C-alpha positions in Angstrom: 0.0 0.0 0.0 1.0 3.6 -0.4 1.9 5.9 2.5 -1.1 5.8 4.8 -1.1 9.6 4.9 -1.6 9.9 1.2 -3.8 7.0 0.1 -4.8 6.8 -3.6 -8.4 6.2 -4.6 -8.8 3.1 -6.7 -5.5 1.7 -5.5 -5.6 1.9 -1.7 -9.3 2.0 -1.3 -12.5 1.7 -3.5 -13.9 5.0 -4.7 -17.5 3.7 -5.1 -19.5 0.6 -4.5 -18.7 -0.8 -7.9 -15.0 -0.7 -7.1 -15.8 -2.1 -3.6 -17.2 -5.2 -5.2 -14.1 -5.5 -7.4 -11.7 -5.0 -4.5 -13.4 -7.6 -2.3 -14.6 -10.3 -4.7 -13.8 -13.2 -2.3 -12.5 -13.9 1.2 -8.9 -14.2 0.1 -8.9 -10.7 -1.2 -10.4 -9.4 2.0 -7.6 -11.1 4.0 -5.0 -9.7 1.7 -6.3 -6.2 2.1 -6.3 -6.5 5.9 -2.8 -7.9 5.7 -1.6 -4.9 3.8 -3.3 -2.5 6.2 -1.7 -4.1 9.2 1.8 -4.6 7.8 2.2 -2.0 5.2 6.0 -1.9 5.8 6.4 -5.7 5.9 5.1 -8.5 8.1 6.3 -8.4 11.8 5.5 -11.5 13.7 3.3 -10.7 16.8 4.9 -13.6 18.7 8.7 -13.0 18.2 8.7 -9.5 16.6 10.9 -10.7 13.7 10.4 -9.1 10.3 10.0 -11.8 7.8 8.0 -13.2 4.9 5.4 -15.7 6.3 3.7 -18.3 4.3 0.0 -19.1 4.4 -1.1 -22.4 5.7 -4.0 -24.5 4.4 -6.1 -23.0 7.3 -5.2 -19.5 6.1 -2.9 -18.8 9.1 0.3 -16.8 8.7 3.3 -19.1 9.6 6.4 -17.3 10.9 9.6 -19.0 9.5 11.6 -17.7 12.5 9.6 -18.9 15.5 7.4 -21.4 13.7 4.4 -19.7 15.2 1.1 -19.2 13.5 -1.2 -16.2 13.7 -4.5 -15.2 12.0 -4.5 -12.0 10.0 -7.5 -11.0 12.1 -5.8 -11.6 15.5 -5.5 -8.4 17.5 -8.1 -6.5 15.4 -11.8 -5.9 15.9 -12.4 -8.8 13.5 -10.7 -11.4 15.8 -12.6 -14.7 16.1 -15.4 -13.5 14.0 -17.7 -16.2 12.6 -18.8 -14.0 9.8 -17.0 -13.4 6.4 -14.7 -10.4 6.3 -16.6 -9.3 3.2 -19.7 -8.8 5.4 -17.7 -6.8 7.9 -16.3 -4.6 5.1 -19.8 -4.1 3.8 -20.9 -2.9 7.2 -18.0 -0.4 7.3 -18.8 0.8 3.8 -22.5 1.2 4.7 -21.7 3.1 7.9 -19.2 5.5 6.3 -21.2 6.1 3.1 -24.3 7.2 5.0 -24.2 10.9 5.9 -25.7 10.3 9.4 -24.5 6.8 9.9 -26.6 3.8 10.7 -28.4 2.3 13.7 -28.4 -1.4 14.6 -31.8 -2.2 13.0 -30.8 -0.6 9.7 -27.5 -2.4 9.7 -29.2 -5.7 10.4 -31.7 -5.2 7.6 -29.1 -4.1 5.0 -26.6 -6.9 5.7 -29.2 -9.6 6.4 -27.7 -10.3 9.8 -29.5 -13.0 11.8 -30.0 -11.0 15.0 -30.3 -7.4 16.2 -27.7 -8.3 18.9 -25.1 -9.0 16.2 -25.7 -5.7 14.4 -25.6 -3.8 17.7 -22.4 -5.4 18.8 -20.7 -4.7 15.4 -21.6 -1.1 15.6 -20.1 -0.8 19.1 -16.9 -2.5 18.0 -16.6 -0.2 15.1 -17.2 2.9 17.3 -14.2 1.8 19.4 -12.1 2.1 16.2 -13.3 5.6 15.3 -10.9 7.5 17.5 -7.2 7.4 16.4 -4.7 7.1 19.3 -2.3 10.0 19.4 -4.5 12.3 17.4 -3.5 16.0 17.2 -4.9 18.2 19.9 -7.3 21.1 19.2 -5.5 24.4 18.9 -6.0 28.1 18.1 -9.3 29.6 19.3 -11.4 27.0 21.1 -14.9 27.3 22.6 -15.7 25.0 25.6 -19.0 24.5 27.2 -21.2 21.7 28.6 -24.6 20.4 27.5 -27.0 17.8 28.9 -28.2 14.8 27.0 -31.4 13.5 28.4 -35.2 13.9 28.7 -37.1 16.4 30.7 -36.5 16.8 34.4 -37.6 19.3 37.0 -34.0 20.4 37.9 -32.5 22.6 35.2 -28.9 23.7 34.5 -25.8 22.2 36.0 -27.7 20.8 39.0 -29.5 18.2 36.8 -28.9 14.7 38.1 -30.6 12.2 35.8 -29.2 13.7 32.6 -25.8 12.9 31.1 -23.4 15.9 31.2 -21.2 16.2 28.1 -18.4 18.8 27.7 -17.7 20.0 24.1 -14.8 21.8 22.6 -14.9 23.4 19.1 -12.2 25.1 17.1 -13.3 28.5 15.9 -11.8 29.4 12.5 -11.1 32.9 11.2 -12.9 34.8 9.7 -15.8 32.3 10.2 -16.5 28.6 10.4 -15.8 25.7 12.8 -12.9 23.3 12.8 -12.6 20.1 14.7 -14.5 19.0 17.8 -13.8 17.0 20.9 -16.5 15.8 23.4 -16.7 13.6 26.4 -19.2 12.6 29.1 -18.1 13.8 32.5 -19.4 13.0 36.0 -19.9 16.6 37.0 -19.0 20.2 36.1 -16.3 20.5 38.7 -12.9 22.1 37.9 -11.3 18.7 38.1 -13.5 17.3 35.4 -13.4 20.3 33.1 -9.7 21.1 33.4 -8.9 17.4 32.9 -10.8 17.4 29.6 -9.2 20.7 28.4 -5.6 19.7 29.2 -6.1 16.3 27.5 -7.8 17.6 24.3 -6.5 21.1 23.7 -2.9 22.3 23.0 -1.4 24.5 25.6 -1.2 28.1 24.5 -4.5 28.0 22.8 -7.2 30.7 23.4 -10.1 29.2 25.3 -13.5 30.9 25.5 -16.0 29.8 28.2 -18.9 31.1 30.2 -18.3 32.3 33.7 -18.8 29.0 35.5 -16.4 28.6 38.5 -15.1 25.3 37.1 -13.2 27.2 34.4 -11.7 29.9 36.6 -8.2 28.3 36.8 -7.8 27.5 33.1 -5.5 30.5 32.7 -3.1 28.9 35.2 -2.8 25.7 33.2 -1.0 27.2 30.2 -4.0 28.5 28.3 -5.3 32.0 27.3 -8.7 32.1 29.0 -11.6 34.5 28.3 -15.0 34.2 30.0 -18.0 35.9 28.4 -21.0 36.6 30.6 -24.0 38.9 30.4 -26.0 39.2 33.5 -29.6 40.3 33.6 -32.7 39.8 35.8 -34.3 37.1 33.6 -31.3 34.9 32.8 -28.3 34.9 35.2 -25.8 33.6 32.7 -26.4 34.5 29.1 -23.4 34.0 26.8 -22.8 33.7 23.1 -20.8 30.7 21.9 -22.3 29.7 18.6 -19.8 27.0 17.9 -20.5 24.8 21.0 -24.3 25.5 20.8 -24.4 24.5 17.1 -22.5 21.3 17.7 -24.6 20.5 20.8 -27.8 20.9 18.7 -26.4 18.7 15.9 -25.4 16.0 18.4 -28.8 15.9 20.0 -30.5 15.9 16.6 -28.3 13.0 15.5 -28.9 11.0 18.6 -32.7 11.4 18.2 -32.8 11.0 14.4 -30.3 8.2 13.7 -30.5 6.3 17.1 -34.0 7.4 18.2 -32.5 8.4 21.5 -31.9 4.8 22.6 -28.5 5.4 24.1 -27.5 4.2 27.5 -25.3 6.2 29.8 -22.4 3.7 29.9 -22.2 3.7 26.0 -22.5 7.4 25.5 -18.8 8.1 25.0 -18.7 5.7 22.1 -21.6 7.5 20.4 -19.7 10.8 21.0 -16.7 9.2 19.3 -18.8 8.3 16.3 -20.2 11.8 16.1 -16.7 13.3 16.4 -15.4 11.0 13.6 -18.2 12.1 11.3 -18.1 15.8 12.2 -14.3 16.2 11.8 -14.6 14.6 8.3 -17.7 16.4 7.2 -15.9 18.2 4.4 -14.5 15.0 2.8 -15.9 14.4 -0.7 -14.7 10.8 -0.8 -16.8 8.2 1.0 -14.1 5.7 0.0 -11.5 7.6 1.9 -13.6 7.5 5.1 -14.0 3.7 4.6 -10.2 3.5 4.3 -9.6 5.5 7.5 -12.0 3.4 9.5 -10.5 0.2 8.1 -7.0 1.4 9.1 -8.2 2.0 12.7 -10.2 -1.2 12.8 -7.0 -3.1 11.8 -5.1 -1.6 14.8 -7.9 -1.6 17.4 -7.8 -4.5 19.9 -10.8 -6.9 20.0 -13.6 -6.3 22.4 -16.0 -9.1 23.5 -19.8 -8.6 23.8 -19.7 -9.0 27.6 -17.3 -6.2 28.0 -19.3 -4.0 25.7 -22.6 -4.3 27.6 -20.8 -3.8 31.0 -23.1 -3.4 33.9 -26.9 -3.5 33.8 -28.3 0.0 33.4 -32.1 0.4 33.2 -32.2 4.1 32.6 -32.2 5.2 28.9 -32.3 8.8 27.9 -33.2 10.7 24.7 
C-alpha cells in the first residue's frame, strides 16, 4: 500500500460501491487487504517480533519461519474470532461511512441480512471503538468550551440536573468564520477537576479558550491557556453568553442521537456515540466516501478486539433521549 497519509483512490481504497465489489470479490482478497493495512512496511511476527516473509497455511494462518508460530490475519483486530466473512464486515464499514448520518443497529441488520439485532448492535459498538485514532492531534487556536446535557425532561435545570448525562464539548473557531474540529466527552460533573482534565487532555497549551463564567473554568489560565470568560447578567437569565460553535455542535449532536438512534442510548455507552459523532463531524468536508472507509479500516485493523460481555458492561435500566 501507499503511504497511509496519502492513500490513492482506486489503489488503496475503492472510490465507489462498484469498485468495492471488485476490491473484495472473495474472502482471500479481503484477507490480503487486511494484511496490507496491518503490515504496510512488511510483516512483523506478533509472537517473536521478527520481520520476515510468512507463508500461508491451508487453514489461512500466517506461519512465521523464525519462531514457527502461526497467527491469524484478524488476530489483534476488531475482527478477531469473527464467525462472519470479512466481506460482510467490510460491507458494514462501507455502509456506515457512506451514509451521511451513519446507521443504527436495526438498519444495519436489515441491509446486511444479519440474523439478529444483537449482532448488528455489537458490530456497531466494536466499530465505534475504532473511530478514534490514538495519538491524534490536539485542538488548537481559538477554542470554545462548554457543557450540554443529553437526556429527557427533568424538574431540575442547569448544572444541577442529576438524571441527565453531562457532556463537555470543545470546538475550534476558524477565522474569519466557520468551525474546525471538535472533541467531546461525558463527564461526571461540572467541577474544575473534570473540566480542566478534559481541556488539558484535548487542547494544545497556549490556545485561546472561550468559556462562560462557570467557576469550574476559573483556573484554566493557570494551566497554560489564554482564557476568556464571556458573561452577560440580567434579571431574567443569570448567565447569558454567546458561543455559537458549541451551541451549534450540541444541537447537531442531539438531533443526530434522536434522528439516527431514536434516543436509545445508554449512559455507559454514550462516550462511544460521542466518538462516532466526532469521527463524522471532523470529516464532514470529505468528498470521498471511500477515503472514510479506508480510514476506519485502518483503525479497525489496529484496534484490539472487544467481547460482547465487556461492551454491555453493567446493567443500566435508565435510557435517555
